[in-house]
N, C-alpha and C positions, 0 to 999 in steps of 0.2 A: 504494500500500500504506500502511496505517495502523499506526503503532506506539503502544503504551501504555507509558508510562514512569513508574513510581511513584518519587517522590523526596520523600515527606513525612516521612521519618525525621529524628530530632533529631541523631543521630550522637554519642551520649554518650561512646563510647569514644575519640573524637577531641577531646574537650575538653582544653584551653581554646579550641582553634581554632574549634570549632563554636558557641561562645557568640555570636559575631558574624557568622558566615556559615554557610550550609548546607554539609554535607559534600561535596555534589557540585560545589561551586564551589572546593574546595581545589585548588591548583595541583599538577599532576604532569607533569613533563617539559615544562614550558612552556605548559600549557593546563589549564583546569579539568577535573575528572574527567568531567563530563557533556559537555564539548567533544569529548573523545576518542570518546565513545559516539555523539554526533550526527554526527561526521565519518564514522564507519563506516556509520551508518544512511542518511544522505543519499547516500553513494557507492553504496549498494546499491539505490537507487530509492525509499526511503521519502519520501513527499511530504506526509505529514500525521502529526501526533503529538498524542496526548492525554497531558498531563503532570499527574500527581497530586501536588499540592504541599500543604504544611502549614506547618511551621516555616520562617519567613523566606522564604516562597514568592515574595514579590514580587521578591526578588533573583534568583531562578532565572528568573522570567518575563522580567525586564529583560534578563538575559544572553542568553537564547535568542532573544528577538525581535530583539535587536540583531545577533546573529551569524549567524542562519540564516533564509533566505528560503523557509520552508515554512509551511504552515498549522498553527497551534497552537491547541489548546483546553486551558485550564487548569481543573482540578477541585480544589477545596479539600477535603481530608480533615481535618476538625477533630478527629474522634475516630479514633485509629489503632487499629483493631480487628483488624488482620491484613492480609496481602497479598490474600486473596480479597475482603475488604471493599473494599480500595482499587480492585481491578479492577471490582467490582460498581458502584462509583460512576460508572464510565464508560459504563454500559449505554445511557443515552439518547443517547449520541454515536456509537453503533455500530449500523449497519443490521442487520436480521435476516440471519443466515447470512453476514455479512461476515467475511472472514479478517482476523486481527490478529496482529501480532508484539509480544509482551510482553517487555520487557527491564528488569531491575532497574537503577535509576539509579546504583548504585555498582559495576556489573559492567563493567570494561574487558576486552574480549575481542579475540581475533584469529582470526576465523572468516570464511570466504567465505560470504556470505549469499545470493547469487543463487540457488543451487540449493535452499537451505532455503526461501526465500520462494516457490518454485514447487513445493513438495512436494505430492504428491497426497493426503497425509494430514497430520493434526496431528503435530508432532514437537517434541521438547524436547532441549536441550543437556545433555550429561552428561560427567562425567570421574571417574576413580577418585580416591579420597581416603583419607587415613590415619585420619581421625576421622569416621566416618559419622554419629555422634550429633549433629553440628552441622548436618546437611543433610536435605532431603528425598531419599529414596533410591528409585531405579528398579530394579525386578527385571525382567529382560528375557529374551527367547528370540529369538535371531537378530535383534536390534535392535528387536523388537516388545515394547512394554511389557506385562507381564502383571499387575504390581501396583506401587503406589506407597505409600511409608510416610514420614510426616513425622517427622524427627528420632527415629529408633527408639531405644528404651531397650535393646533386645536386638539383637545383630548379625543383619542380614538381607541384607547385601550392602554393597559399598563404591562403588557407582556413583551419584555425587551429582548432583542436579539443580542446575545452576549459574546459573540465572536468565535463560535464553533459551528462549522458548516461542513456537512458531508454531502458531496455532490456525486450522485450515482453515475451520471453521464455528463462529462464535462463539456461536450461539444455544444449543447444548447446554451450553456452558460457563456462560453466564449463568443458564440454568435450574438447573444444579447449585449455583451459588453462591446463588441464591434459596432453594434448599432448605436449604443450610447455615445461612443467616441466619434463615429462618422457623422452623427446628427447633432453632436455637441449638446447632449442632454445632461444637464447638471442639476444637482440639488445642493443648496448651501454652497455653491461655487465649486463643487467637486463631482467627479464621476463616482457614483455611489453603488456599492455592491447590492444594497437593498433594492435599488431601482432595476438592476439587471435580473435579480431573482423575481421581482414583480413581473417583468416582461416574460420570464419563463412560465410563470403561472398563467399569464394571459394567452400563452401559446399552447396551453394544455398540459404542461409538465406537472407532475405531482410533487408536493412538498409537505412534509410533516414536521412536527416539533418533538423535542425531547427535553425534559426538565433538567436545569442546571441549578441546583440549590446551593452548591458551594462554589462560588466564583469570586475571585479576589482581585480587586482593583489595585494597580500599582502606579497610577498616573500622577499622584500628588504626594507631597511629603507626609501628610496625615494619613492617607490611605496606604502608603507604603509601610508606615509604622504599624497600622492596624493589621495589615496582611502579615507582617513579620510576627506579630503577637499570635495570630491564629495558627500560622504554620509551625511555630515553635512548639505548640502543643503536641505535634507529631514528629518534630525533628530536633528535639532538645538533645544536647550532647551529654547531659547528666554529669557534668564535670564536678570534681572535688579537688580543690586547690589548697595547698598548705598556706595558712596565714590569711585566707580569704573567706568571705561568706558568699555562697552561691545560692541565690533565690530562684529556683526553677520556675518556669522554663527558660533556659538560655541555650545558646550555641556559642561555644568557645573553641576556636580553631586550635588544633593540637600544637601549632607552631607559635601561638600567642604566648606572651610572657606577662603574667599577672602577679602583682605583688601588693600586699596590704590594701585590698580593695573589696568592695561590696558590689557584686555583679548581679543584676536582675531584680525583678523578673522581666521577662519579655525583652531580652537583650541579645544581640548578635555581636560577637567579637571576631573580626576577620583575621586572616593569615598574617603572622609575624607582627601583629599589633602588640604594643607595650602599654600596659595599664599599671600605674603606680599611684598609691595614696589617693584613690578616687572612689566615688560612688556613682554607679551608672545603672539606670533602669529605663525600661521602655525605649530603648535606643538601638541604633545600628552604628558600629564602629568599623570603618573600612580597613582594608589590608594595609600593612606597613605603616599604620598610624601610631602616634604616641599621645597618650592622654595622662596627665599628671595633675594632682592637687586640685581637682574640680569635682563638683557634684552635677551630674547630668540627668535630665529626665526629658523624654520625648524629643530626642536629638538624633540627627544624622550627621556623622563625621565621615568625610570621604576618605579615599585612599591617600597614603603618604602625607597625611595632615599631622600637625604638631599643635596640640592644645594643652596649655598649662595655666594654672592659677597660682595663687599665693595663699598661705595660711593666714588666718586672722587672729588677732589677740583682742580679747574683750574683757571688761570689768563691768558687769551689768548688775544693777540692783534689783530688788524684788519688784514684781509686777511690771517689769519693763517689757517692751515689745520691739525687737530690733530685727530688721531684715538685711542680711549681708548678701551682696551681689558681686 
């Protein structure tokens, strides 16, 4: 089975971290975002992937080739004109009528894929959301899709498409994307995959849905941290370090050096990080970073960073209230 993974985005909402590395290589629960995705795909029988790269794409290619022993094809999307355009760029690498599984590169999910990848019809992952205007929305009848709307301005439903698409027969999909591009049909200024799937429906193609209850967003600092918290419940390293207090769940890389620190809960410490005289909770510390003499909460520290504070001395009387920053 062949997967298509678009990862060409810049990740502007995660700056400054994405100035120096792609969003999908940010560490969550001890592994890059795309590492969690690839582990799930390979465990489900995916043995080939077309990866659509752009911004800092060479870093993504290096990581994937080093970590995974499957066949990769890398496609460079220099102009980001929408998700449908990204998929369209893979056309020459997909055989006529070949099935494909499309997954967005920042979508960490917990779904059993074996049944989905053997579905007799095309099917897409959905879940109920509070803000439908941010998503493509599926209108269904008995799990059969009757209409798709990309980021509706007016309420039409709350069943959001969450970035998992199994396409049983890829030829109609590419044909519909051809039409979007040739006729310059855009929504919100981009060529949308949702619009191509709607065209497929109008041409008589069947499309069903499957529920995705556990789907984790990594698009903003606060959601990256909440995803880190959720995933650590299943990926905690269970570390015990002399002279330190470890409040599970945490992930501490084996190469990290921790001295006189309180770590956790919900904290990831990257490779070769050095933590001394610090309290760190609900945070992510990147590879090769040094953190000393500080107390951190809900923080993201990038790779090769150096963060240090200074001890305070205080002589405080009864009933005082002092906040040291």
